[in-house]
Phi, psi and omega in degrees: 000316179300323180292318176300315179296325179294321177296324178296311180301315180300313181299319179293319180299310180293321181299323178295323177297313178298324180300316182297318179293317182294330177299317179298318173304315185297319182294314180292321179295321178299323186273331189222356183065021177259131171271105191269101180278004170270002179302322178298326180288330175297318176301314181297316183295318179300313181293305182298321177299315178298315179301309186283332170292324175295317175299334178278001176101001178284134176303143189302319181299313177295323179296320176298318180293319179297317181299317180295319179295319181294319181293325177298317175298319180299318179298319177295317178299320178300316180292314185295316188260349181240321186269316185301313181299336179248029189295338178266003181284162180285171185301320181295318178300316181296321179299315179299320181296317180289332176289322175297320177295324178297315180298317182295313178302317178300317180296317177298318181295323178300322181284314185291318182263239176204187183261003183281174174258141184224159179227171173230155178293143179291143184292326183244027181087169185249003179285123182292151176263131181263128177221118175059034179086357178246165181235151176219140181281142175305323182294335176294322177293325178296314181298317181295317177297321178297318178299316184291319180297313179294323179299314180298312178300320181293320178300312181299319180297313184285323185265341188237001179243157180295321179298318180296324178290329172296320179298317181291326177295317177297320180294324181287316181196105186297316180299313178298322177298317178299318185294333178269005172100012180275126175283099188292326182296315178297315182295312181292319177300318176294328178291322175298315180299313181295319179298319178296320180293323177293319177298318181295317177299316177304313182299321178294319179293321186272345186299321176302338181260315192259344191072167179217155176205172185298333180250024180285346185272346182299305182292326176298322179298316181297318182289323177295322177296315179300322181294322177285333173295317179291314182285334184115110185295134183094358180252125178292320177296319179297325179297318180286315178298314178299321178293317177296316182295320180294319176298318178296317181298321180292317180298316178292322177298318181291320182281322187255344179247281176193140176298338180294337183262003185304311184288342178286339183299320180301318180290323175299317179302316180299311182297314181299317180294318182296326181278318190258320187217075189299339179264002179074192184287319186241011178289148183257142175291144180260144178246124178244123178275136180232000000 
């Protein structure tokens, strides 16, 4: 029983990390129908920026705020210089553009930072909490709380604010949104900025657990994508639930099968969802009038 519980705790911890990444995917997809594979680099930039600003003598809290602001500017730059010029392109082209942006940001990070692995101090200490013979790190609870809090804020933002309703209108019909006076470029640009900020905050929260490096965002982006596919692309709730479920599946696969297959679980989930449940757990069916 203790072993099973330990796998559950490990899965929830990893799943909360994936959920934070998936929420960033969800926001940009809702606003622009773009699957942004540079989301993992936003996570990396937030973490690495905080680490190196801290090494430069900046207090960690201020370093985190500055890193989030810098990452937000990077998100805006990605939209302005990569997405806007190709706004009429098809979905595959936009995906390739975000992959190229991911490679570019990773190369810049390698030059600006270094190739080493880095960590940050845990917010609530590093002494594990024992429950039922298993242990869980306090930082894992911080990550889980952060994912839930951001999910609630994103839901309130999308469903309860005028700006959020503009995002939903653009997602439903971009041309009609323009006709009723919505400035689509400002709304989508703000969505990219907010998504980048969420990614940076996620990076800061998860680094005490996972460490960070210049190329740490690539695998996180793939896992975040698997999470939104499982939970339902475009759903904030689905992003969190999909992330947690993916983390649990990986933990049980590593524990009961082999740790060598842990990273393959995400790709198997993507394939399974595409074949069996294309809209995911919380995805909505679309209606097209002709």
